[in-house]
C-alpha positions in Angstrom: 0.6 -111.3 -21.4 2.2 -110.6 -24.8 5.5 -111.2 -25.5 7.6 -110.2 -29.0 10.7 -111.6 -29.5 12.9 -110.0 -32.2 16.1 -110.9 -33.8 18.0 -109.7 -36.7 18.0 -113.3 -38.1 20.8 -112.5 -40.3 23.7 -115.1 -38.7 21.6 -118.1 -39.1 21.2 -117.3 -43.1 24.5 -116.4 -43.8 26.4 -118.7 -41.6 26.2 -122.6 -41.0 27.4 -123.0 -38.1 24.3 -120.3 -36.3 22.0 -122.7 -38.8 23.0 -125.5 -37.3 22.7 -124.4 -33.8 19.4 -122.3 -34.3 17.2 -123.6 -37.3 14.7 -121.9 -36.0 16.3 -118.8 -35.3 17.6 -117.5 -32.2 14.0 -115.9 -32.3 12.6 -119.1 -32.9 14.6 -120.9 -29.5 13.7 -117.8 -27.3 10.1 -117.9 -28.5 9.6 -121.8 -28.1 10.7 -121.5 -24.1 8.7 -118.3 -23.4 5.4 -119.9 -25.3 5.8 -123.6 -23.2 5.7 -121.0 -19.9 2.2 -120.0 -21.1 3.1 -116.4 -22.4 1.5 -115.3 -25.4 4.8 -115.2 -27.8 5.4 -113.5 -31.4 8.3 -113.2 -33.3 9.3 -110.3 -35.5 12.8 -109.7 -37.8 14.5 -107.1 -39.7 13.9 -107.9 -43.2 10.2 -107.6 -42.5 8.1 -104.6 -43.6 8.8 -101.7 -40.8 11.2 -104.7 -39.3 7.9 -106.6 -38.1 7.5 -103.7 -35.1 4.4 -101.6 -37.0 2.1 -99.6 -34.3 -0.2 -102.4 -34.6 2.2 -105.3 -32.8 3.2 -102.6 -30.9 0.0 -102.0 -29.4 -0.6 -105.6 -28.8 3.4 -106.1 -27.2 3.6 -106.0 -23.0 7.1 -106.8 -23.6 9.8 -106.7 -26.6 12.9 -109.4 -26.3 15.9 -107.6 -28.4 18.6 -109.9 -30.1 20.5 -108.0 -32.7 24.2 -108.0 -33.6 25.7 -107.2 -36.8 22.9 -105.0 -38.7 22.3 -102.2 -35.9 22.4 -99.6 -38.4 19.9 -101.0 -41.0 17.5 -100.5 -38.2 15.6 -97.2 -39.2 15.3 -94.4 -37.0 11.7 -94.3 -37.4 11.0 -97.8 -35.8 13.9 -97.7 -33.1 12.4 -94.6 -31.7 8.6 -95.8 -31.8 10.3 -98.7 -29.8 11.7 -96.2 -27.3 8.6 -94.1 -27.1 6.6 -97.7 -26.2 9.4 -98.2 -23.0 8.8 -94.8 -22.0 5.2 -95.3 -22.1 5.2 -98.7 -20.2 6.4 -101.7 -22.4 8.8 -104.0 -20.9 12.4 -104.3 -22.7 15.0 -107.0 -22.5 17.8 -106.4 -24.3 19.9 -109.7 -25.1 24.2 -109.8 -25.6 25.0 -107.2 -28.6 21.6 -105.7 -28.3 23.8 -103.4 -26.2 24.7 -101.6 -29.8 21.2 -101.3 -30.6 19.8 -97.9 -31.8 17.2 -98.5 -28.9 19.1 -99.3 -26.2 22.0 -96.8 -26.7 18.5 -94.1 -26.9 17.4 -95.0 -23.9 20.8 -95.2 -21.8 22.2 -91.9 -23.5 25.6 -93.5 -23.8 27.5 -95.2 -26.4 27.3 -98.6 -24.7 31.0 -100.0 -25.4 32.9 -102.6 -24.3 35.8 -105.0 -24.4 34.9 -108.5 -26.5 37.1 -111.1 -27.7 35.7 -114.8 -28.9 38.6 -117.6 -27.5 35.9 -120.5 -26.7 36.0 -119.2 -22.8 34.6 -120.3 -19.5 32.1 -117.8 -18.3 30.7 -118.0 -14.7 27.9 -115.6 -14.0 27.2 -114.6 -10.1 24.4 -113.9 -8.7 25.1 -110.7 -6.8 21.4 -109.9 -5.9 19.8 -112.9 -4.8 17.1 -110.9 -3.4 15.7 -109.8 -6.8 13.0 -111.8 -8.8 14.7 -112.3 -12.0 16.8 -114.8 -9.8 14.5 -117.1 -8.7 14.9 -120.9 -9.3 18.9 -119.9 -9.3 22.1 -121.1 -7.2 24.9 -118.9 -6.9 26.0 -118.9 -10.3 25.9 -120.0 -13.7 28.4 -121.4 -15.3 28.5 -121.6 -19.2 31.5 -123.7 -20.9 32.2 -121.1 -23.5 31.1 -117.9 -24.4 31.8 -115.0 -26.0 33.7 -112.8 -23.7 32.4 -109.2 -22.9 34.6 -106.8 -20.4 34.5 -103.7 -18.1 34.1 -101.2 -18.9 30.7 -101.0 -20.1 29.6 -97.7 -21.2 26.0 -97.4 -19.6 25.0 -95.3 -16.8 24.6 -97.1 -13.8 22.0 -99.7 -13.2 18.8 -99.2 -11.1 20.0 -102.9 -9.7 22.9 -105.1 -10.7 21.7 -108.4 -10.9 24.7 -110.6 -12.4 28.4 -110.0 -12.7 30.4 -112.4 -15.2 34.0 -113.7 -14.6 35.5 -114.9 -17.6 38.3 -117.7 -17.7 41.0 -115.1 -19.8 40.2 -112.3 -16.5 38.0 -110.3 -17.1 34.7 -109.7 -15.9 31.9 -107.5 -16.9 28.1 -106.4 -15.7 26.1 -109.1 -17.2 22.3 -108.2 -15.7 21.2 -104.8 -15.0 18.0 -103.0 -15.0 16.3 -100.1 -15.6 13.4 -97.6 -15.7 12.9 -95.1 -18.2 9.6 -93.5 -18.2 6.8 -96.0 -17.0 8.9 -99.0 -18.5 11.4 -101.5 -17.1 14.2 -102.7 -18.9 16.6 -105.7 -18.4 19.9 -106.4 -20.2 21.1 -109.7 -20.2 24.8 -110.6 -21.5 24.8 -114.4 -22.5 23.9 -115.4 -26.0 26.7 -115.3 -28.7 25.4 -116.5 -32.1 27.9 -119.6 -32.6 26.8 -121.3 -28.9 24.0 -122.9 -27.6 23.6 -120.6 -24.9 20.0 -119.7 -25.4 19.3 -123.7 -24.8 20.5 -123.6 -21.4 17.8 -124.0 -18.6 19.5 -121.6 -16.3 19.7 -119.1 -19.4 16.1 -119.5 -20.0 15.2 -119.2 -16.5 16.1 -116.3 -16.0 15.2 -114.7 -19.3 11.7 -115.7 -18.4 12.0 -113.8 -15.3 13.0 -110.8 -16.7 10.2 -110.9 -19.6 7.9 -111.3 -16.3 9.8 -108.9 -14.4 10.0 -106.0 -16.9 5.9 -106.2 -17.5 4.0 -103.2 -16.4 1.1 -103.7 -14.3 -1.1 -101.2 -14.7 0.8 -98.5 -12.7 -0.3 -95.0 -13.1 0.1 -93.3 -16.6 0.8 -89.2 -15.9 -0.8 -86.0 -17.7 1.6 -83.4 -18.3 1.8 -80.0 -19.7 -0.6 -77.1 -18.8 -3.1 -78.8 -15.8 -6.4 -77.7 -14.7 -6.8 -77.3 -10.6 -8.3 -79.8 -8.3 -9.7 -77.7 -5.8 -11.0 -73.9 -6.3 -8.3 -71.7 -6.0 -9.3 -68.7 -3.9 -8.0 -65.7 -4.7 -6.2 -63.6 -1.7 
C-alpha cells in the first residue's frame, strides 16, 4: 500500500511550542508510525510545487492522509479538485482534526463542515460506538486524552455512513469524532483528535485508529464502472 501524508507544515515553522512537540512536522510523526506498520509512506506539504500532490504522486497513492488548519484557502482549486476526483475514482482519504475545513473535505461533503471549538486544555474521552467496525480493532471501550482542543456539535456534515467514535469533553460538549463516508469508489474516514499544541499523534491508541483507518479506506480493487452511452451486451431483436 502506498500512503501519502499531507500537512500544511506551517505551525511547526512559526510556533516553537509546535516545533518542540513535532520536530519532524506533524506529517513526519504520522509517517513514522505508518512506516513502522509496513506501509510505503511518503509526505507532501503545502509549499511544495502543486502542494506536493502532482498527478504523478497521486498516481502512486492508494491512501491520502490530510492535516490542515490555518492555510486551507492557500490550497489551489486545481489541486483540491484533483484530489476530490481521485477519491471519486477510488483513492482512500483519511481527514484528521481541522482538516474538516479543507477544500477537499468540504467539496466531498457538500456542506460547510462547521462546528464549535474551544482551547482549554480539557480532557477528551472518545467512546467507541461501533465496536464491530474494523477501525476499532485493538481498542478498548474508549480512548482518553488528558488534554485536547474541544470540538462540539453541531458538526455540519452529512449523516455519516457509519459513526464509529463519539467524544465527550470535560466542558460538557459531545462530538461525532470518527465517521466514514463513501463518495464514488472512494472511502473516507474523518477522525477528530490532533490539535497541533498537544502530543496526540504519539498516543498509541490514536496511532492504532489511524493505522486501522488507512487500511480500511484503501480500495480493494472494486469494479470501475463505465458511464455514458453504452452498447448492448446482447443482441436486441426488433419486434
